[in-house]
C-alpha positions as CSV (number, residue, x, y, z in Angstrom):
1,M,-4.3,-8.3,-21.6
2,S,-6.8,-10.8,-21.8
3,T,-8.4,-13.4,-19.5
4,A,-7.1,-16.2,-21.7
5,L,-3.3,-14.7,-21.3
6,T,-4.0,-15.0,-17.6
7,L,-5.4,-18.2,-17.4
8,A,-2.5,-19.6,-19.8
9,N,0.1,-18.1,-17.5
10,L,-1.6,-19.7,-14.4
11,A,-2.1,-23.2,-16.0
12,I,1.4,-23.6,-17.2
13,V,2.7,-22.8,-14.0
14,A,0.2,-25.2,-11.9
15,V,1.2,-28.0,-14.5
16,L,4.9,-27.4,-13.9
17,L,4.6,-27.5,-10.2
18,A,2.5,-30.5,-10.1
19,R,5.0,-32.4,-11.8
20,D,8.2,-31.0,-9.8
21,W,7.0,-30.8,-6.4
22,G,8.6,-33.4,-4.1
23,H,11.0,-36.3,-5.2
24,R,10.6,-37.1,-8.8
25,R,12.4,-39.1,-11.5
26,V,13.6,-37.1,-14.6
27,S,12.3,-38.5,-17.8
28,L,11.9,-37.2,-21.2
29,L,8.2,-37.1,-20.8
30,A,8.3,-35.2,-17.4
31,L,10.6,-32.7,-18.7
32,L,8.2,-32.2,-21.9
33,R,4.9,-32.2,-20.5
34,P,5.0,-28.4,-19.4
35,L,6.7,-27.6,-23.0
36,L,3.8,-29.2,-24.6
37,L,1.3,-27.6,-22.5
38,S,3.0,-24.4,-23.3
39,A,3.2,-25.2,-27.2
40,V,-0.7,-25.8,-27.2
41,V,-1.6,-23.2,-25.3
42,V,0.5,-20.3,-26.5
43,P,-0.7,-20.2,-30.0
44,F,-4.3,-19.7,-29.0
45,V,-3.4,-16.5,-26.6
46,M,-0.8,-15.1,-28.5
47,P,-1.9,-12.4,-30.4
48,G,0.7,-12.5,-33.2
49,W,4.4,-11.9,-33.7
50,D,5.5,-8.5,-34.3
51,L,8.9,-8.5,-35.9
52,T,9.3,-4.7,-36.5
53,G,11.4,-2.4,-34.4
54,N,11.1,-1.8,-31.1
55,G,8.4,-4.6,-30.5
56,L,11.1,-7.1,-31.5
57,L,13.4,-5.7,-29.1
58,L,11.1,-6.1,-26.5
59,E,10.2,-9.7,-27.1
60,L,14.0,-10.3,-27.2
61,A,14.5,-8.8,-23.8
62,T,11.6,-10.7,-22.3
63,V,13.2,-14.1,-23.9
64,A,16.4,-13.1,-22.0
65,A,14.6,-12.5,-18.8
66,G,12.5,-15.5,-18.9
67,A,15.8,-17.4,-19.6
68,L,17.4,-16.0,-16.6
69,L,14.1,-16.4,-14.2
70,G,14.1,-20.2,-15.6
71,V,17.6,-20.9,-14.8
72,L,17.2,-19.1,-11.3
73,A,14.2,-21.5,-10.6
74,S,16.0,-24.4,-11.4
75,S,18.7,-23.5,-9.2
76,F,16.3,-24.2,-6.0
77,M,16.2,-27.8,-7.3
78,R,18.3,-30.5,-6.5
79,V,19.3,-33.1,-9.0
80,T,21.0,-36.2,-8.4
81,V,22.0,-39.5,-10.2
82,D,21.4,-42.7,-8.6
83,A,23.8,-45.8,-8.5
84,T,21.7,-47.1,-11.6
85,G,22.2,-44.0,-13.6
86,R,18.7,-42.7,-13.2
87,A,18.4,-38.8,-12.5
88,W,16.1,-37.3,-9.9
89,T,14.9,-34.1,-8.7
90,D,14.1,-32.8,-5.5
91,A,11.9,-29.7,-5.3
92,G,11.1,-28.6,-1.9
93,L,9.0,-25.1,-0.6
94,A,11.9,-22.7,-1.8
95,Y,11.3,-23.8,-5.6
96,V,7.6,-23.7,-5.3
97,A,8.0,-20.3,-3.8
98,V,10.2,-19.0,-6.5
99,W,7.5,-20.0,-9.1
100,I,4.7,-18.7,-7.2
101,A,6.7,-15.5,-6.8
102,I,7.4,-15.4,-10.7
103,A,3.8,-16.3,-11.6
104,A,2.2,-13.4,-8.9
105,S,4.8,-10.9,-10.2
106,R,3.6,-11.4,-13.6
107,Q,0.0,-11.6,-12.8
108,A,0.5,-8.2,-10.7
109,F,2.1,-6.7,-13.7
110,I,-0.7,-7.9,-16.1
111,Y,-3.4,-6.3,-13.6
112,G,-1.2,-3.3,-13.2
113,C,-1.1,-2.6,-17.1
114,Q,-5.0,-3.1,-17.0
115,H,-6.1,-0.9,-14.0
116,W,-3.0,1.0,-12.3
117,F,-0.8,2.4,-15.2
118,T,-2.7,2.0,-18.3
119,R,-2.2,5.7,-19.4
120,D,1.7,5.5,-18.6
121,L,1.9,2.1,-20.3
122,G,0.2,3.5,-23.4
123,A,2.5,6.6,-23.5
124,F,5.5,4.3,-23.2
125,L,4.2,1.9,-26.2
126,V,3.4,5.0,-28.3
127,G,6.6,6.8,-27.7
128,N,8.6,3.7,-28.1
129,R,6.7,2.6,-31.3
130,I,5.7,-0.8,-29.5
131,S,2.6,-2.7,-30.8
132,V,0.3,-3.7,-28.1
133,N,0.7,-7.1,-30.1
134,A,4.3,-7.1,-29.3
135,F,3.6,-6.3,-25.6
136,A,1.3,-9.1,-25.0
137,D,3.8,-11.5,-27.0
138,S,6.3,-10.4,-24.7
139,I,4.4,-11.3,-21.8
140,M,3.7,-14.9,-23.1
141,L,7.2,-15.4,-24.4
142,L,8.4,-14.7,-20.7
143,T,6.3,-17.5,-19.6
144,L,7.4,-19.8,-22.2
145,T,11.0,-19.1,-22.2
146,T,10.9,-19.4,-18.3
147,V,9.3,-23.0,-18.6
148,V,11.9,-23.9,-21.5
149,A,15.0,-22.5,-19.6
150,N,13.8,-24.5,-16.6
151,R,13.5,-27.6,-18.3
152,L,16.7,-27.5,-20.2
153,A,18.4,-26.4,-17.1
154,I,17.1,-29.7,-15.4
155,L,18.1,-31.7,-18.4
156,I,21.7,-30.3,-18.5
157,R,22.3,-30.8,-14.9
158,S,21.0,-34.4,-15.0
159,R,23.6,-35.2,-17.5
160,L,26.6,-33.6,-15.8
161,P,28.9,-35.7,-14.2
162,T,28.7,-33.6,-11.0
163,A,25.5,-34.6,-10.8
164,S,26.4,-37.9,-8.6
165,P,24.4,-40.2,-6.3
166,P,24.3,-39.1,-2.7
167,P,27.1,-40.7,-0.7
168,R,26.6,-44.3,0.5
169,A,26.3,-44.9,4.6
170,A,29.5,-46.0,5.9
171,A,29.3,-50.0,6.7
172,P,29.1,-50.7,10.4
173,V,32.2,-51.0,12.2
174,G,33.5,-54.7,12.6
175,S,31.6,-55.8,9.5
176,R,33.1,-57.0,6.2
């Protein structure tokens, strides 16, 4: 694992949190910004696709795990639509905590691969015929699919009829 992978993982999460924290309007650019950063960064730090054997299975498994994590993270964000039809998100500490937990876990795993269980990881990769490139790809794919699934979940939730405006305050008694 390289320093570039670590920096890419952290930059993507930082941009995402900077965009999502608080009460924000859902717009196409707002949803695409973290995806654009990912699309620019990933090709430079991803070593190369391994479409053979168990490497492909590992990459597909991390895509599925990333999708689940992205949907999980979006579940900690409230999505509403106001009276004018504009969608809004509200992300608080729980949402930020989930993203920090995801990023910290991923970084701890990367560090562990380099320092704590290097020999065991090597034996696992050799024993399962998984290339180092496929393993590195899987870590980047986990990051990328988590972001993509999160953005898609927000987009879908903002378009659902259940994403309704907050209830209006009742009129004062005696006024018409």
